[in-house]
N, C-alpha and C positions, 0 to 999 in steps of 0.2 A: 463887403458889401454884396447884398444880394437884389435882384430886381424881381419885381410881382407881375406874374400874369397868371390874372385869373387865381385856379391852386395850385398853382406850378412856380417855386420861387428858384430863377436861375442864380446861378454864380455869376457875382459883379465882374470878376473877371472874365468871364466866358461871353455876359450877354454884350460887355464892353469891345471885344473880340469882333463878335460877328456883327456888330452896327457896323463896323469898320471894314470890314470884310462885302459885306452884302448890300452898303449904300442905301440905295431906294427902296430894295426888298426888305429891308430889317423890318421895316412896320407889317408887314404882311407875314413872315418869318415868326416874329412875336405873338402875334395872333393865333398860329395855328397849334399853340401850347394850351389853348382854352376850348380846343378841337375835341373830342372822341376821338381815341385811338382806333385804325382800323382793325379788323379780326381777320383772322386769314387759317386757311388750311389749303392740305395741301394731298391733293387724291396719289394713294399710293400702285401704283402701275403692276406690282408684283399681286396686288389683289383686286382692285376696283378696276377695268376697263370695259372699254363698251358705250355707245351713245347711251342706251337705254340705263345703265347703270348710272350712267352721270344726271341724265333727268329723274331718275329717282332719289339721289341726292340731295339732288338741287331743289325739289320739292321739299324734302324732307327737311334742311338746314339754310332755305332762302340764298343759295348761291349766285354768288356772279362773278365774272371772269376778273383776274388780275392780271393786265396785261401784259407785265413782263415775265408771265411764267405758265409755260404750257399745261402743267397739272394743277397749277392756283388758282384759288378762288377766297373773294370774301364772303362771310357768313354771316346770318343775323344771328348776335349775339344772344338774342332770347332761346334761342334753339340749343345753346350749350353741348355742341358737337362731343366734345372734351368728356361729357356722363356719359356718352350715348356707347352702347357694346359693340357697336363699328370702331369706337376710337380702341376698346381692350383688343380687338381681334385686326388691329394692323390696318384697318380698310384707310387710314387716312393718319396724318400729319398734323397737330397745330403750331402753325408757322406766322411769325409777324411777315408781314407778304414782302416787305423790302427784300430779308433777310431771301426770300427764294431765288433774288436775282444772282446771287454767285454760283449757284449749281449751276440755273441755265444759260449763262453767259461761257460759264468753261465748258461746256454740250458733251460730256461724256457720251461715246457710244458703246454696245455689248463690245466685249472683246478685250479692251482697253486694260492697263495698268492704272490704278489712278490712288494717290494718296490724298487723303484729308488729313492735314498735318494737325489745326488745332480743333478735331473735331466734336467736342460735347458742346450741348445736349443731343445731338445726333439727325438737328433739322437738315442740313448741309448733307451730311453721310446717309440718310435716307433716302435725298431727293438724289444723288446719285446714284445710288445701288437702283432705283426704280427704274434711272436711264438704262442702266448697265445689262438692266432684265435677266440677271446672273449667270450672266457671264463674263469673264475674263477675272480680274482680280481689283479690290478696293481694302486699301489698309485705311483706317479710319483712328487718329492718335492724338491721345488726350493727353496733357503731363501731369495734371492731379489729380488723384487715384480716384477719389471721391466721385469729382465729374467723369473719369473714365467709367466707371460702373453705370452711371447714368447713360450712359452712351450706350455702353453693350444693352442693357436693359432696352431702349428704342431700336436697334441694330435687329434683337431679338423680335421684339412685338410688331415691327413690319417685315417679316418673315423673310430675313437677308441669309443668302446663302454661304456670298462669297466674298465675304468680309471679314477682316482678321482686325479686332479691335487691338491696340498696343497700349503702353501709360509709358511715357518716357521723353526725354530732351530730343528737340531735332537731331545734334549731333551723334545722339545713339543711333537714331535711323541713318542717317547718312553714312555711318560705316556699313550696314548691312545693305542699303540700298542706292549705290553709286551708279549715277545714270540708267536708273531701271526703270522709272513714272513716264508714262506718256503725255499724262495729264496731275498734275497739284494745285489743290486749293489752299491756301493759306490764307484762313480767314480771320486776321491776327487779333490777340488780346491789346483793347484801346484802352483809350480814357470813355468811352462811354458818349460821346453828346450828343449822339443820334437817337440814342434810348431814354432821354433825361424825360420825355414827355410821361414815361410808363413807369421810369427807376428812380425812383426817390434817392437810392442808396448811391447810384453812380454820380447824383446833381452834388452830396455829401461829399465824395470823393474827390469831386475832378479839381485838380489844381493847374497851375501852369508850369510847375514843378512836375507835376504827374505826368502833362502831357508829353514834356521833353525826355522823359524815364521810358515813355512809351514807343515814343518815336526810335530811342535807340533801342529797346528791345526788338520791335518789328522789322529794325536792318539785319540784327542778328538771324533770327529768326530767318529770314527770305533769305539771307546769303548761304545758310546750310542748307535751303530748300531748293536754292537752283542746284546744287551740287549733286542733287536724287532727279531733275530731268533729263531725259534724252535728248540728242540734239535734232530737233525737230518739234519737239515737245511744246507744250501751252501752261503756262500757269497765271492762276488767277490770286491775284490778290485783291482783301477787301476787309474793310473795318466796319463799323457801326458808328461812326463818329464824323464831325465837319471838320477837324482840325488840320489843315494843309500842313501841319510840319507833320504828322502821321501818315499823310495821302499822297499829297504830288511829291512832299517833301521825300518821305522814305522811298518812293518811286524815283525819283530823280537820283537820288544817292546810290541806291542800287544799281541801276544802269551804268552810275560812273565808276564804281567798284568791277562791274559785269559787262564790259563791253560787249561780250558775245550775247546778249541778250536783248530784246529790242521792243518798244510795245507796239501790240498788231492793231492794226491802224482801221479796225474798224470804222465803217459809215454812219452809225445809228444805232440803238435798241428801244426796243417800244419801251416810253414811258420813261426812259432815264435821261438825264441832261449831260451834256460834254464837261469836262472836267476847267480850271482854272488855271492853267499854267503860268498865268501874270502873278498868283499868289506866290509862288517861291521866288526868291533873286534869280537871277539868272534865269526863269523856268525855261526849260526844254520846251520848244513845239510838240513834239511828239505827245506831252502830258495831254493835249487838248481832246486825245484819244480815248483817255480815260473818262470814268462814268458815276456820277451823283445822284443819289435819289434825296429831294427836299422836303420836307413836310407842309411846305406852305405850295407845294405844286402839285402834288398827290396823294394817293391816298394810303399812304406807308412812311416810317419812321426813317430816321437821317440813314444813308450808308455811301459808301464809296468802291469800286472794283476799280481795276486795270487788267490787263490781259498780256503779259509776258510770252515772249516766244523767246527760245532759245536756239541762236543759230548753229551751224553744221547740215550735212545732209541725214535726211530724216532718213531712219532706218525702219524695218519693218516692222510693225506695231506688234504682232503676235509672238508667238517664243519659238518657232523655226527661224532658224538663221541667227538668235540671238546665242550668246557664250553661254557655256555653260556653268550651271551654279549650283551649290550643296544644294541638298535637297534635307527636309525636314525627316526627324529622326519618325519613322512609319510605323503604327505598328505590324511585328511579325508574330506575336503570340495569336497560336490558333484556336484557342479556347476561347479568346476577346473575339476575333475574326466568327469564330461557329455560332457565340450567343446572338452578337447581332446578326448573321445572316438566319438563324431562326423565327427571329423577331420580325423580321424582313419579309419572311416568307409566310408568316401566319398572319401579320398586319396589313402589309401592300397588297394592292391592287394588281394586276398584269404591269398596269402603266407607270404606279410606281415601282417596282421593282426596276423597271426600265431607265425611269429617271437617276436611279442610284449603281447600276449595272456597267455602266462604262466608267473603267478603272477604278469606282468609288471605293472597291476594297483596299485597294493600292495606296489611296490617301486617307486612312484614318491615324488619327493620332491620339494620344493621352495624354492627359492632364491628371495624374491621381485614377481615380474612377471614374473623370468624366471624360467621354468618346467623343469624338469631335472626326468632320471631314473637312480637311481645310481646302481650299481652293487649290486648283491645279500650276496656277501660278507662281504659289508662294516659294520662296527659297528657304533656306536652313533659319530659323526664325530664334536657335539659341543663341542668348544676348540681348535679347528684347524682353520686357517685360509685357507676357503676352493675356490678357483677360479672357477674350474670346478666339479660338484659332479655325474660324469660318461655321458650319454648320454643325450647331449643338447635338449631337443623336442623342445622349442619354445616359447612362450612368450603368456601368459595370459591374453586378454585384456579385458574389460568389458561385452562384448557380441560375442568375438570370440577368437580363437585361430590363433596364426600366427606361421606358422612351421620354425626351425631354419637352417640356412646356415648346421652348424655341422649335422644337423637328415639328409638334402639332401646329403650330403657325405657317410654317412653312407649306405643311403640304395640305393638296386641294381635296375634295370628296372625290371626285375621280381615281385619285393615288388611294386609296385603302381599301380595304373588303366590308367595313363596318361602319358606318358611319349615324348619327341622329340629330338633326335640325330641331332650334327652335327657332321662333320666331322673334326674329334680333329684338325687339322693344316689349317683350311678353313678358308675362310672369317667369315661365318656364327659364327663360333664359335670365334671369336676373336671380332665380332660386339659385340658377349654375355659378353664377361669378359669385354669390354668395358662400360656394364650397357643400349645399345640400346635395344630397341625395336623390338621383333622380328613379321616376319610373322608365324603364327599356321597353322599345318599342317588340310588340312581340313577333315571332319569327324569326330570330336572328340568332345565330350562334353567339358563346361568349368570346369573350377577349376586349383586346384596346381597342378602344370605339373614340372615332374625333368627331367630338362636340362642335357642330357650325351653329354660328348667328346668324342664319338666313341663309345664304351660300355661300360664308367667310369662317373659317376654321379659327377656333377660339380657344380651345385646348382639349385636354384628354380627360374621358374617363373610363371604367374599364367596367366591361358587364360581367353579373355573375346572375346566372337567372334571368328574372326580372327586373334588375334592378341594377341601377347606372353606380359606378358608386365614383365618386367627385373626385378627380384628380387636378382642379384647376391650383396652380400655385397658393399657398398659405398666405403669401405677402401679398399678393394683389387682389387674396379677396375683400369684395365689396361689405362695409358694415350692413348697411341697411338694404 
């Protein structure tokens, strides 16, 4: 049996459960399904920074602040920012506003080692990466290979250099990273009740049996994640469901099995409601310090968050003083290093070379012909399925080096010798994104040229005479 609200049909068992849980609030909650869902984007600090840029983007997309996310904004849906070249250039990430709370409450800072355990499609990972500002290590894992590929593409689009994207079970990571991370985000697979307003498939797949199965799986994932957190570290557990079994129940069970963990007793968080310990039989009082976002109370879908702290003496957060770890198989082939060095010296400015000079050539790794600069803090990854080993520099061919699209999106115009800027929303930029050959500006010598959408890097072209040969990836090109 289903309950009808406007155009949204809610599973009968879900509606009955929520009516019992919410009591007098049920009617207002029920009406929230007839309201239009909130649209959000999050600015990328690796690209867009500064008050002037924010003002400009606000005028472009009608932005207004999301209260619980520093870089988060609601946008006017008529502006369609996902179609704008700034989106292709990684200036922002389209993200459901409530989902922004997880990385915000995790509060990563530059230099930390962070794990995003269930990371696809990449909203929370790229949020974390923006806070790390290129320093430290971010391991982003997604067990499903197809979703992990999408995750890797989003990491590339936002110009992230210090993220390693893996695809494996939590247990396989736990063997590589025992007690390794300063902070961990577990955005666990769930029954998706909080997404019912926007996701018909989630409504159709819902059942009480599925809720129970999700709760069991969440407990297993959380237990594995806990072994990878260092003493004194912080772990955020989040779901997009209302189910107490998957939320307070999962946290309560984890704390019973892991007495060295406790709930961080945060006193409040902008726009977030407190948890409901009374919803769990014998519920612990500390569950009051978990958080919920309700769609009938704010502009966002349903979300739950808890911050867990691992007991023990807090160790130093950076590499010095930590135990010795095995290193990845760094490139020793002088020919490979020479090809990369030749490209860098011909293409990068003094500022760009400086960015790669600090032990950069000592951290190169090869996957077939693909050359990466792996983050300094990453240990030996052999035994893991790695999709992206840090910054993808490019392809090593017989006697030449061809730079990657990811390298273009990472670089800024000050870091290259040759660049050409097109008006972001103008016809030339549209032509470039379609893969067309462009006319080069006069007076510049030939070679690899960074193409900019306004001030933001968007891809490569290669100047030959007065022509810019387009190297925008074929799989990303626009049809119109």
